[in-house]
VEXKOLKE-199736 format. One record per residue (C-alpha): residue in three letters; x, y, z. Coordinates in steps of 0.02 Angstrom, whole numbers, plus 50000, padded with zeros to 5 digits. Layout:
! VEXKOLKE-199736
alaXYZ
...
//
This chain:
! VEXKOLKE-199736
met543475493255101
val544155505754972
lys543125497254835
asn541555498354931
ala541835516854964
val542055520254771
ile540475510854738
ile539465521154860
leu540245537154796
tyr539885532254627
ser538105528454668
ala537895546354735
ile538825554754586
ile537745546454449
his536315557354513
ser537355573454499
lys537965583054349
lys539315592554432
ser540955588454336
gly542005591854487
met541205577354585
val541485566254431
phe543305570854435
val543425565454615
phe542625548354572
leu543885544654430
phe545295549354544
met544745537754682
glu544415523554550
lys546185523654490
ser546945523354664
gly547075505054714
lys548445508554843
ser548015505255033
ser548615518755161
his548685504455288
pro549235488255203
phe549105471355277
ile550575461055222
gly550715441455265
leu552435433755265
ala552285415455222
gly553665402055223
asn554395386155289
ile555125383055466
gly556885392155466
val556695402455306
gly556895419155392
lys555225426555414
thr555495434055587
thr557065443255522
phe556185449255375
thr554675454955460
thr555675465255586
gln556615474155448
met555165477355343
ala554195484655496
glu555695495255541
arg555885502455368
gln554095506055333
gly553415510855498
trp552265495555506
thr551675485855656
pro552485467855663
phe551495453255719
tyr552465437855769
glu552115419355769
ser551915412655954
val553475401655961
ser554475403856109
asp553005404256229
asn552165388856140
pro551725375556267
tyr551585361356139
leu553045363356035
asn554235351856133
asp552965338256148
phe552545339455966
tyr554175336755903
gly554395322256018
asp552785312955970
met551845321555825
lys550475309255821
arg549975312856001
trp550155332255994
ser549735336755821
phe547935342055846
asn548295351656005
leu549715361155920
gln548655365255772
ile547205372355879
tyr548495382655982
phe549185390855827
leu547445394055752
his546905402055903
lys548435413355923
arg548395417955736
phe546555422455745
glu546885434355887
ser548275442055796
his547255443655637
leu545845452455733
gln547085465055803
met547855469055635
ser546105471855571
lys545825485355699
ser547555493855666
asn547645511355604
cys549295507955521
gly550135495755408
val550465478955479
ile551575464055432
gln551185445755495
asp552605433155521
arg551635418255447
thr549765418255404
ile548265409855468
tyr548105402255293
glu549675392255308
asp548915383455464
val547665373155364
glu548405372655193
ile550175367755251
phe550365361955429
ala548735353755474
asn548505346355297
asn550245339655298
leu549985331255471
his548345323055409
glu549255316455252
met550625309555367
gly549335301155478
asn549735310855616
leu548075319755620
ser546575307955618
asn545095310855491
arg543895315855636
asp545135328555708
trp545555335455525
glu543655338355492
asn543375346555650
tyr544885358055628
cys544385362555445
gly542655366655503
leu543365378155641
phe544535385755521
ala543155389855396
ala541995397955529
met543405408455604
thr544205414655435
ser542515419555367
phe542595434955491
leu544335440455440
lys544935453455317
lys546155445955177
pro547905451955156
asp548345464355030
leu549905454254990
ile550625437355036
val552585436855021
tyr553145419055006
leu554905416555059
arg555565400954969
ala557105390855012
ser557735372854983
thr557665359755119
asp559625360755137
thr559545379155160
leu558215377455299
leu559135364855389
ser560675375655393
arg559745390955455
ile558835381055585
lys560425373755644
ser561285390955657
arg559925399455759
gly560105386455896
arg558255383255957
gly558365367956061
tyr556625362056026
glu557075361755844
asp558445349455851
ser557365334255831
ile556545341155669
asp556425327155536
pro557255333155370
glu555885322955281
tyr554565332655378
leu555365348855329
his555535343655143
ser553615337855143
leu553185355455200
asn554175362855059
ile553155352454936
ser551575357755016
tyr552065376155017
asp552395375754827
lys550745366754787
trp549745379654892
ile550645394754823
ser550345389054633
thr548445387954667
val548135403454771
thr546875415154701
gly546045424654850
tyr547535436954867
pro549045442654766
val550745433054803
leu552565438554785
ile553755423754779
val555555427954849
glu556875414854822
thr558055416554977
asp559365402854937
gly561055412854941
phe560125428255008
asn560855434755170
ile559655448155243
phe561035454855353
glu562255457455224
asp561255458855060
gln560475475455092
gly560445479454912
gln559465464154870
phe558305467555015
ser557965484954954
asp557445477154783
ile556295465554868
glu555585479754965
lys555295489754813
gln554315474454730
ile553175472954885
leu552735491354877
glu552325491254706
lys551065476554735
ile550105484454876
//
């Protein structure tokens, strides 16, 4: 949006010889910072996205958008029978994240999102398809719907990828005590980690900041959190 404004302004200025106007153009051209940033938090189950989202929102005055988990009507069934409920679950998440994305696009302040819509197709739906839990027919249908929906969406100014080992994820999942997560297969969690690393290494549509979270306690390591916060602000 800022880029388009600069182009329009430049088109008007090149027809004028007023030096003051040229100065304004040069100032705008050099300013790439967004006054209303859109930050997407990416990361595997249990990595700490919700806590990170909450703290960043409080410190920066941004509006947080959270993943629909506690009110998700499919999660219990999904973890009990992935093959039966994979398509239903992924459509539900796609629907909810699309709604959130539209709300964020209309926001007049900075926003930070707990898990992005891009992870739905690149990580979760793709992984379920590769595992045989999502049929080719459902996968193609899902991808077509995803492509149509995301063509209307604004891209994030920055994706922050919170990375952790499978052992760390399992420990954090156990400590937070969500009953529906008790049956998560460690192999499934590990396969998601592999998918995340593959995706992040090939992302080109938006900038990415990778944050290693093994050994990082967001509640105790406030100095390290401040360093991460500084890196985020420098990239937007």
